[in-house]
Each structure stands twice: as C-alpha cells, then as structure tokens.
C-alpha positions in Angstrom: -59.6 -62.8 -57.9 -59.7 -59.7 -55.1 -57.4 -57.0 -54.5 -57.4 -55.3 -51.0 -56.0 -52.3 -49.4 -55.5 -52.1 -45.5 -54.6 -49.1 -44.0 -53.5 -49.0 -40.1 -50.5 -47.0 -38.6 -49.6 -50.1 -36.8 -47.6 -52.3 -39.6 -47.9 -55.4 -37.3 -51.8 -55.3 -37.5 -51.5 -55.0 -41.4 -48.8 -57.4 -41.9 -51.2 -59.6 -39.9 -54.2 -59.1 -41.8 -52.5 -59.0 -45.1 -50.9 -62.5 -44.4 -54.5 -63.9 -42.9 -56.2 -62.5 -46.3 -53.7 -64.0 -48.7 -54.1 -67.7 -47.1 -57.9 -67.5 -46.5 -60.1 -69.2 -49.4 -61.7 -66.0 -50.5 -59.5 -65.8 -53.8 -57.6 -62.9 -52.5 -54.7 -62.4 -54.9 -53.0 -59.0 -53.7 -52.9 -57.3 -50.3 -51.5 -53.8 -50.3 -51.0 -52.1 -46.6 -50.2 -48.3 -46.1 -49.3 -47.0 -43.0 -51.6 -43.7 -43.1 -54.2 -42.1 -45.2 -51.9 -40.5 -47.3 -50.3 -43.4 -48.7 -53.4 -44.9 -49.0 -54.6 -42.0 -51.3 -51.9 -43.0 -53.7 -52.4 -46.3 -53.7 -56.1 -45.7 -54.7 -54.9 -43.0 -57.4 -52.7 -45.7 -59.1 -54.6 -49.0 -58.7 -58.2 -50.6 -58.8 -59.2 -52.0 -55.0 -62.4 -54.3 -54.5 -62.0 -53.5 -50.5 -60.3 -51.3 -48.4 -60.1 -52.0 -44.6 -58.8 -49.1 -42.2 -58.1 -48.2 -38.8 -60.6 -45.2 -38.0 -58.3 -43.4 -35.7 -54.9 -42.7 -37.2 -52.4 -39.9 -37.2 -52.9 -36.4 -39.2 -55.5 -38.0 -41.0 -58.7 -40.0 -39.7 -60.3 -43.0 -41.1 -63.4 -40.6 -41.6 -61.4 -38.5 -43.6 -60.0 -41.1 -45.6 -63.6 -42.6 -46.2 -64.6 -39.2 -47.8 -61.2 -39.8 -50.1 -62.1 -42.9 -51.2 -65.6 -42.0 -52.2 -64.0 -39.2 -54.4 -61.4 -41.7 -56.0 -62.9 -44.8 -56.5 -66.5 -44.4 -55.6 -68.1 -48.0 -55.5 -65.2 -49.5 -53.2 -66.6 -50.8 -50.2 -64.9 -49.8 -47.2 -64.7 -51.7 -43.6 -63.5 -49.9 -40.6 -61.3 -51.7 -37.6 -60.8 -49.9 -34.6 -60.3 -50.2 -30.6 -63.1 -48.6 -29.8 -66.1 -50.4 -28.8 -68.8 -47.8 -28.0 -71.6 -48.3 -30.2 -72.1 -44.7 -31.0 -68.5 -44.7 -32.6 -69.5 -47.5 -35.2 -72.9 -46.4 -35.9 -70.8 -43.0 -37.2 -68.6 -45.0 -39.4 -71.7 -46.8 -40.6 -73.5 -43.9 -41.4 -70.8 -42.5 -43.1 -70.7 -45.6 -45.5 -69.0 -48.0 -44.2 -70.0 -51.5 -45.0 -69.0 -52.9 -41.3 -67.1 -52.4 -38.4 -64.8 -54.5 -36.2 -63.2 -54.1 -33.0 -59.5 -54.8 -32.2 -58.1 -57.4 -31.4 -59.8 -58.7 -34.8 -61.0 -62.3 -34.3 -60.0 -64.1 -37.4 -63.3 -65.8 -38.2 -65.5 -62.3 -37.8 -62.6 -60.8 -39.9 -63.4 -63.7 -42.7 -67.4 -63.3 -42.4 -67.2 -59.3 -43.0 -64.7 -59.3 -45.7 -67.0 -62.2 -47.5 -69.7 -60.3 -46.8 -68.5 -57.2 -48.6 -66.8 -58.7 -51.6 -70.1 -61.1 -51.9 -72.4 -58.0 -52.1 -69.7 -56.3 -54.3 -70.8 -58.6 -56.9 -74.1 -58.6 -56.9 -75.1 -55.2 -58.7 -77.0 -56.5 -61.1 -79.5 -58.4 -58.8 -83.3 -57.5 -58.1 -83.0 -54.9 -55.2 -86.4 -56.3 -54.0 -84.6 -58.9 -52.1 -81.8 -56.3 -50.5 -84.2 -53.5 -49.3 -87.1 -53.3 -47.0 -90.5 -52.2 -48.7 -91.4 -49.3 -47.2 -94.9 -48.3 -47.8 -95.5 -45.0 -48.8 -98.8 -43.6 -47.5 -100.6 -41.1 -49.7 -101.9 -39.3 -46.3 -98.3 -39.3 -45.3 -96.6 -37.6 -48.2 -99.5 -34.9 -48.6 -98.5 -33.4 -45.3 -94.9 -34.2 -46.3 -95.8 -32.2 -49.2 -97.2 -29.6 -47.5 -94.4 -28.7 -45.0 -91.8 -28.8 -47.6 -93.9 -26.4 -50.2 -96.1 -24.3 -47.9 -94.2 -21.3 -46.6 -96.8 -19.4 -45.1 -98.1 -22.4 -42.3 -98.5 -21.3 -38.9 -96.6 -22.5 -35.9 -99.9 -24.2 -35.0 -100.3 -25.8 -38.9 -96.9 -27.1 -38.1 -97.2 -28.8 -35.0 -100.7 -30.0 -36.2 -99.2 -31.5 -39.2 -95.9 -33.2 -37.6 -98.4 -34.3 -34.5 -100.4 -36.8 -37.2 -96.9 -38.0 -38.8 -96.5 -39.3 -35.4 -93.1 -37.5 -34.3 -91.5 -38.5 -37.3 -89.9 -35.2 -37.6 -87.7 -34.7 -34.7 -84.7 -32.9 -36.2 -84.0 -30.4 -34.6 -81.7 -29.6 -37.9 -83.0 -30.8 -41.7 -81.6 -30.9 -44.9 -83.3 -31.6 -48.1 -82.5 -33.7 -51.1 -83.9 -33.3 -54.5 -83.5 -36.7 -56.7 -83.9 -36.4 -60.4 -83.4 -40.0 -62.0 -82.8 -40.7 -65.5 -85.3 -43.9 -66.3 -84.8 -43.9 -69.6 -81.6 -46.1 -69.7 -82.1 -47.7 -66.2 -82.6 -51.5 -65.1 -80.2 -54.4 -66.2 -82.5 -55.8 -69.1 -81.2 -53.6 -72.2 -84.6 -53.2 -73.1 -86.7 -50.3 -73.6 -88.0 -49.1 -70.7 -91.9 -48.6 -70.2 -94.1 -46.7 -68.2 -94.7 -49.6 -66.4 -91.0 -50.1 -65.7 -90.8 -46.5 -64.7 -93.2 -46.9 -62.0 -91.4 -50.0 -60.9 -88.3 -48.8 -60.7 -89.5 -45.6 -58.9 -90.7 -47.7 -56.4 -87.5 -49.6 -56.1 -85.7 -46.1 -56.2 -87.8 -45.0 -52.7 -86.9 -48.2 -51.0 -83.2 -47.6 -51.9 -83.5 -44.0 -50.7 -85.0 -45.1 -47.3 -82.4 -48.3 -46.4 -79.6 -45.6 -47.8 -80.8 -42.4 -45.3 -81.8 -45.0 -42.2 -79.1 -43.6 -40.2 -80.3 -39.9 -40.8 -83.9 -40.9 -40.0 -84.2 -40.3 -43.4 -87.9 -39.9 -44.6 -88.6 -40.2 -48.5 -91.6 -39.5 -50.5 -92.5 -38.7 -54.3 -92.1 -35.2 -55.7 -93.6 -33.7 -58.5 -93.1 -35.5 -61.8 -90.5 -38.2 -61.6 -88.7 -36.1 -58.6 -88.2 -38.0 -55.3 -87.4 -35.6 -52.0 -85.7 -36.8 -49.0 -85.4 -35.2 -45.9 -82.8 -35.9 -43.4 -82.2 -35.2 -39.8 -79.3 -34.7 -37.7 -79.1 -34.4 -33.6 -77.4 -31.5 -32.0 -74.6 -33.7 -31.1 -74.0 -34.7 -35.0 -73.9 -30.9 -35.7 -71.3 -30.4 -32.9 -68.9 -33.6 -33.6 -65.4 -32.0 -34.4 -64.6 -35.4 -36.3 -67.0 -34.6 -39.1 -67.2 -31.6 -41.4 -71.1 -31.1 -41.8 -70.6 -30.1 -45.3 -68.5 -33.2 -46.2 -71.0 -35.3 -44.5 -73.4 -33.7 -46.5 -71.8 -34.4 -49.9 -71.0 -38.4 -48.4 -74.1 -38.8 -48.5 -75.2 -37.5 -51.9 -72.7 -39.6 -53.2 -74.0 -42.7 -51.2 -77.2 -42.0 -53.1 -75.8 -41.7 -56.1 -73.8 -44.8 -55.7 -76.6 -47.0 -54.5 -78.7 -46.2 -57.5 -76.1 -46.7 -60.0 -75.1 -50.3 -58.2 -78.8 -51.8 -57.7 -80.9 -50.2 -60.4 -78.4 -48.9 -63.3 -79.9 -45.7 -63.0 -78.1 -42.5 -63.5 -79.5 -39.6 -60.8 -79.0 -36.0 -60.7 -78.8 -35.2 -56.6 -79.3 -31.9 -55.3 -78.4 -31.1 -51.6 -79.4 -28.3 -49.3 -77.5 -26.7 -46.6 -78.9 -27.5 -43.0 -81.9 -25.6 -41.3 -82.9 -25.4 -37.8 -86.6 -26.5 -37.6 -89.6 -27.9 -39.8 -90.5 -24.2 -40.8 -86.8 -24.3 -42.6 -88.2 -26.9 -45.1 -89.6 -24.8 -47.9 -86.2 -23.1 -48.3 -84.4 -25.9 -47.9 -86.4 -27.5 -50.8 -85.7 -24.8 -52.7 -81.8 -24.9 -52.1 -81.9 -28.4 -53.1 -84.1 -27.6 -56.6 -81.7 -25.2 -57.4 -78.8 -27.1 -56.7 -79.6 -30.0 -58.9 -80.5 -27.6 -61.6 -77.0 -26.9 -61.8 -76.4 -30.2 -63.8 -77.5 -28.3 -66.9 -74.2 -26.1 -66.4 -72.0 -29.0 -65.1 -73.5 -32.2 -66.8 -70.0 -33.9 -66.0 -71.1 -33.4 -62.3 -74.0 -36.0 -60.6 -73.8 -34.6 -57.2 -74.6 -30.7 -56.0 -74.5 -28.8 -52.7 -76.1 -25.4 -52.6 -73.2 -24.5 -49.9 -70.9 -24.8 -52.9 -72.8 -22.8 -55.5 -73.8 -20.2 -53.0 -70.0 -19.5 -51.9 -69.2 -19.9 -55.7 -71.5 -16.9 -56.4 -70.1 -15.4 -53.1 -66.8 -15.5 -54.5 -67.8 -14.3 -58.2 -68.8 -10.8 -56.5 -65.5 -10.5 -55.0 -66.9 -10.6 -51.6 -65.2 -12.1 -48.4 -66.4 -15.8 -47.4 -68.4 -15.8 -44.1 -66.4 -16.2 -41.1 -63.1 -15.6 -43.0 -60.4 -13.1 -42.6 -61.0 -9.9 -43.3 -58.6 -9.3 -46.0 -58.4 -9.4 -49.8 -58.4 -12.5 -51.5 -54.9 -13.7 -53.3 -54.8 -12.3 -56.7 -54.2 -14.4 -60.4 -51.5 -13.2 -62.5 -53.8 -11.1 -64.2 -55.3 -9.2 -61.3 -58.3 -10.6 -61.2 -59.5 -12.9 -58.2 -60.0 -16.6 -58.9 -60.8 -20.0 -57.1 -58.3 -21.9 -59.4 -55.2 -19.4 -58.3 -56.3 -19.4 -54.8 -56.2 -23.4 -54.9 -53.1 -23.7 -56.7 -51.0 -20.9 -54.9 -52.4 -22.9 -51.5 -51.1 -26.1 -53.1 -47.8 -24.8 -54.1 -47.1 -23.3 -50.4 -48.3 -26.3 -48.9 -47.3 -29.4 -50.7 -44.3 -30.4 -49.1 -46.5 -30.8 -45.7 -46.9 -34.4 -45.4 -49.9 -34.2 -43.4 -51.7 -32.1 -46.4 -55.3 -33.1 -47.2 -57.9 -32.2 -49.3 -59.9 -30.9 -46.7 -57.7 -28.5 -45.8 -57.6 -26.9 -49.4 -61.1 -27.3 -49.7 -61.3 -25.2 -46.3 -59.2 -22.8 -47.7 -61.6 -21.8 -50.6 -64.8 -22.5 -48.2 -65.8 -25.3 -50.6 -66.6 -29.2 -50.0 -64.2 -31.3 -50.6 -66.1 -33.3 -53.8 -66.8 -29.7 -55.2 -63.5 -28.7 -54.9 -61.9 -32.1 -56.8 -64.6 -31.3 -59.9 -63.8 -27.6 -60.4 -60.0 -28.1 -60.1 -60.4 -31.0 -62.8 -62.7 -29.0 -64.9 -60.5 -26.3 -64.9 -57.0 -27.7 -64.6 -57.4 -31.0 -66.5 -56.0 -33.1 -64.0 -56.8 -34.3 -60.8 -56.0 -32.3 -57.9 -54.1 -35.2 -56.1 -52.2 -35.7 -59.2 -51.2 -31.8 -59.1 -49.8 -32.4 -55.7 -47.9 -35.4 -56.5 -46.6 -33.5 -59.8 -45.2 -30.7 -57.7 -43.5 -33.3 -55.1 -41.8 -35.4 -58.0 -40.5 -31.9 -59.9 -39.4 -31.2 -56.4 -37.8 -34.3 -56.1 -35.8 -34.2 -59.3 -34.6 -30.9 -58.8 -33.0 -31.8 -55.1 -31.5 -34.9 -56.8 -29.7 -33.1 -59.5 -28.6 -30.1 -57.4 -28.0 -31.4 -54.2 -26.3 -34.6 -52.4 -29.3 -34.9 -50.1 -30.1 -38.7 -49.1 -33.0 -40.2 -50.4 -34.9 -40.0 -47.0 -34.0 -36.3 -46.8 -35.7 -35.7 -49.9 -38.8 -37.7 -49.4 -39.1 -35.5 -46.2 -38.5 -32.5 -47.8 -41.4 -33.3 -50.6 -43.9 -34.2 -48.2 -43.2 -38.3 -47.9 -43.0 -39.5 -44.2 -41.8 -43.0 -45.9 -38.5 -43.0 -47.6 -39.9 -46.3 -49.1 -43.4 -45.0 -50.2 -41.6 -41.9 -52.0 -39.3 -44.4 -53.9 -42.4 -46.4 -54.9 -44.4 -43.5 -56.3 -41.6 -41.8 -57.7 -40.8 -44.9 -60.0 -44.5 -45.1 -60.8 -44.7 -41.7 -62.0 -41.1 -41.6 -63.8 -40.4 -44.9 -64.6 -37.1 -44.9 -62.7 -36.0 -45.3 -58.9 -34.4 -42.3 -57.3 -30.9 -43.7 -57.4 -31.2 -44.4 -61.4 -32.6 -41.2 -62.0 -29.8 -39.3 -60.1 -27.2 -41.5 -62.3 -28.7 -40.4 -65.3 -29.5 -37.0 -64.9 -25.6 -36.4 -63.6 -24.2 -38.7 -66.1 -22.9 -41.5 -63.8 -20.3 -39.0 -63.1 -20.9 -38.2 -59.3 -21.1 -40.2 -56.8 -24.9 -41.8 -55.8 -25.8 -40.3 -51.8 -28.9 -42.9 -51.3 -29.2 -44.6 -48.3 
C-alpha cells in the first residue's frame, strides 16, 4: 500500500492526478495534495510518503527548492517532476537534481501510470544486486594514474596538464570542477548479514565505483580509486550551470552529496562519509579541491551524526567564529546573542522570529542569511536547539495563533494569514495536528465558552 503526495498550484491538476491514482491498480491507498511547496513541507514533516509528484514552477517556492527540502526531510523519497516545459534542457536540469522522471503537461494517463509504477517498483528494490541496475564502467589503471596525478600534484606545469588531459581524450572539459571524497564503511555493508571478507570488500568497492559513475553521470562525473578504501570523484559544471539563477550552486553540491549517500545506502546497504569541495575554475585547481574535500570528510569525527560535509560550510563557520564578516556581506556587525557574543544560532533564531509570519519563508532564505548551505543549517540547528528547524518555525506560528485567538476576535482566515499560512484550511489542519484541537475548539476552551466565536 502506497501513500503519495501531489504538489501543484493548480488544484484542478492535483485533483485529477489524485483521483486517477486512487482508482489505478497500483495499490495506492492515499494521495495528499498541496497547492504549494510550503504545504508540501508541512505534509512531509507530519507523514511518510512513498512518492512525491511536483510541478517544477510554482509561485514563491519552485519545485527545485522543494526537492532540496524533500531530501532533507525524507531523503529516500523519489520525486517525479511535472511541468508545462517541454524543453529537454529543463528536463535534464530536473533529473540531475535528483528527480526520478519528468512528465510534461497535459499528462497522459498511460505515461503517468508508467512512471509512477516504475518509481514505486525501484523503491522496492533496495536489497537487490546493484549489478543489474548499473553499467559496469571499466577503470583503466593508466587513467587512474593520470587522475591521481592531477588531483595530488600541485607543481604540474600547464604543459604537463595539457599533455595529461590530452592523453585522457577530453574527459576533463569543465571549465568548473568540484572534488568529492567518499569514505565507505564496508564492515557493515551488504545485505547478507554475514561478516564482510576482504574479497567482499573488493567487490563492494567495485560496485560502489559503478554506483558513483551512474549517480554523477549528469555532472560528467569521473570516479576512481583514492588512497586506501577511499573513492574520489570529479564533477564538472559548465559556465551555464554556474550562472543558472534557479539553482544555488552550494545547494546543488549538497544535493549531489545527499544523492551519493542515498544510493550507496540503498544499493549496497553501506554507510559513507561524503566530503564535498567548493568549485574551482580549471584543472590546476584540482589538488586544492581534493584537499578541501578531504578536510570536509574529516569533520565526521567532530560531527558523528552528519554524513555529508561541504567545505564551504566549514570555511564559513571558521570565518564567523573569528568574528569576521562573511564574504560579500554588508559591512555591519553581526547580531549579538543575549550574552553579547556573536552566535550563528542566535542569528538564525533572530531571523526566524522576525520572518516566520511571512508565508514565503524558505529554509533557503535562512541559509543565505547565515551563509551556510541549507543542509548544514538544518544539521547545526537541530544539534544545538534539539529540534528540527521547520518544527521551530511551526511552533512560533502556533504560539502566535494561540495568542491571537485568546486576545483578539480575528477570524480564522485573518489569523492564518497573520501567522504565515496562505490557506486557512491548511492552517486548521496544522493547528489540529500540533495542538490536538481545531482553532474553534481551542478558542472556545481558552475562553471558557463564554464569548462568541469569530470563526468563518
């Protein structure tokens, strides 16, 4: 039995997909619909879903931004993108950001059924052998020697670089590169529940290389053996990718890391530490980028609960800890916490308290305020505040809603808008889910039933 979430700002489209899926033969027992990404996030916080279908272009929060939030809330939920855009580059962009498939409006029922069945079937196959799902890309020892030389030798001349890249047949085009350092725990990997032998580790590492190549294919990824049991990957981005206004580069890098961790866990049952570098221009930057990726992966000893580490977050945190201004930020002192010391958490909570009434508030907005990736922001907030960031936002909204119900005669829809909800119906659902009472029941109980309700 499957539970699906459909997100589209056209209720007619959502209702049509919902009704069709419920009457299909796919054993779908429940389909929730959301009119925007904000409602979808609330649903993902409250329930588990087997699949999400989302429009890619919606007001205030795009489908791409929603996908980033989905990976943070339920990392293993497949996403199918539905859009009116027919251009291939738009479809490719969605797929490289983690979407399982892409449908163009108006959606044909047979095609919708096909892609939904495919996504649900693949979700049921985490324990199957990865060999049947991934191409076996032979790693030539000579090519690995060239790659290791490019990522470890800082003193290569431009002529050396041109000779090596020429020998590799144009595999490294760039012009922008990122490096990923993957450290897999093979001791508990696999699905046999038996002790992993040395031979098993070699097979698992070979399978991991294939999985990495498949995962990074959309980024022209090149994966090869690093030192010991580590694996190194190089991703490549074009100038167009770097200038895409719809995708924040640091968020895209974080999503790549999350996808790697997800695929290794799904297909090999292997836990991995993923270190991600920033992006550099030109092949000559690769040694520095590998150093960044290794430094990022090394942070797992400090933050054992985290699996994906982005060097940009580490550099920014160290920058702020020294009391310095973030690069490109306005030249003004950072907000102070109550003790008078700069605090990243106090900056986050202060920003949320000042903006939670905004229905368009996104975790991406908060992450830009403190110059961290959304994933790292979510991690440090939960680590220090002992609660999920979006739960904190919801709690503030509910407290303000309670205050308004007790102290004013505002109607339900007025209170919903005042605390950050565009839909009074969704506000009521959230209120009852959090507090166990409808807004009307709460107001009546809080006032002792003596004053008339002002609900509509």
